[in-house]
Steps between C-alpha positions, in 0.01 A plus 500: 500500500720287281862456580769665282611158364145426376474844339827440315366174353195669346693775318606465136868437439701808411749317278465508125703194412237371256493828306879505486504146358248609235716799401808276498325254267404784265863608486603145411241496222644822356848347515386211279398225743181303440314597819120491492227574756490137612873506571460816711226337706711188548795713609296679767357171629846343503641786708208477743547124533880498529539817701796736491775363717782675318571691181632185336184303583286778352720507187472128427127493577433758230758341272331159516168647384591783260802357315402235247801505266870470568587809295269715723709439812744787439222755438308385808812523717574860397134604525475354851817679607377836364140473620553357851810702589396675821778333699765588241374859491544541875853360479590749224364792704703395803809470283447853365469646851814323619821710505704229323373325189523119506794348312281278284283784368595452137278512201386151409470376144146496360335166558309303241137609484563812707418748224171336403391475862593861584321634192187303587501634857579858402238526225173638646170338403303651217211622714732695733659702222374851456318563180674786327326692222617401155687769313497498123846548351550528127841401364610498140679163480506453126879518472591363846582150624295314757646403837505132405698570181755705693533224761550232235791683340666628818826347616476288816806676642318837479172386658389602846372253758138568403579454130680174569190375680288594197749319278468184708122516468529552126715188471220292649272615216744421221428229245752229574673313214310209349760317294455136401739242355413166339625183666554147372201375693157492338152560634155404363315770307154520342629543144831516324729346240670229704298184575541307824468128411531379858216722617288392200547129579444555870166674440408245231520217752199644679279418199674171414673652200178580313555876517843661499493877514804714419699636792755779465807611689720811496830607660461623854598863566615622842647814649879463515684557827611856568829555684596846629849600610492846659798709607457655849833681526529864602472633145177301443328546837260769372362260240540154655255566785218618274583212262439256784138624515467414131644153569248451781209579267652277233537211746135533602361476147744261337637158582866398491651840579845472659645818652866551590686809622871557516746754630811335634317166523201326339174465699188309398181696590246278324343372821489844667318662206223239509333666800173658399547807715753730327621656826570162655669377181740795487569471872600136451722603208674756719571235763636252246737740319818611678668709228249775424651812342854370519755403239435292190662190351295424190733237354529307827121510553434368148761228557321383817165504321631299203661243728229458766166609355497492120412131468217539752318803360608540134291220354207501254621803303550739791531877455761685708475867598833643612467836678834674549695803381795286391756699703733212590838565666623143540599254229346602168594168338297315765201729439512445123537123534214462750269729300563291189428180692178648641389606153553149362305343790174695453262576215519881536733722700357849557729759655320790671732789579395827672791681332297503178302789645780731383470613141876503446566152637788315334641158598840627609532299823690174463231299674229633269706424189572148628132416563337672203581248222340214696158647583192476277331825603606819678234708671468785756339444838488848653126579479154347495486540125824303462366218719178495298706467181690216665172315558411548134839365397457192717166438330677493163431851367763732353809282534693589184527871579684424823728215392866608521736441213818301524725805537470710817539837324218413255281390788531839665327663201223241455412409858619807687281744689450720196311220324362382834339830588381543147291182532405534867 
């Protein structure tokens, strides 16, 4: 008879590590990572070759094979923590059975990529879902609004968490502004009105001057830089966070977008918003900003921008979007002077104000009256429809209807929320 050791060698292994790696790779694919069958096979072979000495060794072995882009690191990290969490689960059970809760048992802030990873792991595969019989429901919707129309016109401050997520997805499908300005530089074109003698002579040298064909040139058009100054004080917190998602989409699809936020100080978030992953980008923004939902010093922030950043980013006919409610408590003379200087340094100054959502809005605050004569356009920013209209305005459509007049009280009737909602 064979010995027990020899019988143990002939039996099939009871572990299902390979199947778990396959399911883990499928979850990564649902979360947006580019993981194919070849990568799954390479991951299994890499684990078999390297072995599992510790949890960290297993993590980096899978990371080296399955992660191919830098922006996928955050999603992989959260998916690994949620999928291979047997040790953390045991520790939580022991903590629940203990008579005294640990001192550090506080709710942590959501990490970047955590939501996408958890949704990918929680969503069951299609073949495991039970097929329910379809029920025919007849609804008379001739005089009703669709869910998308209601979402587009709803105020961000009144949206639930699920509706805010739908709003972020809708922003990624928006048509971004495509404005162009002509520069002093010229570029060769196939036909036109302006001849290019230097190009004609240069091409004529190839034939010894026997044949000189006409060459044309035209002014070169480029997208101007776009500078955004967003207020993140306590009165603007419900709108500034969702507006950062719009800035992230805008930075992805457009070059030369410079993003600044201010509360009690000015912070440059241009580099943080360049991350492809939106969760990681907003997490980096949260780390960089120290004055979220605090006080506001609009005049001081504009003074710092005009002194330190205007010459760097306000070239080539830049457009500036100033997002604030204009409720300044400090020096009003400083606010008026810095707003005037900012208006003279850029091609267009667009002021987006969430207070325009009220039908009876009037510029009674001193800060609003000080800023209003120096802006080119005044627009709301409280809903998806308002942001879509802002994109149209940046593209050059419908400017005159929103341009304020010289006097603040006249501007309230022409560019106020009554006219704004009438056009939105």
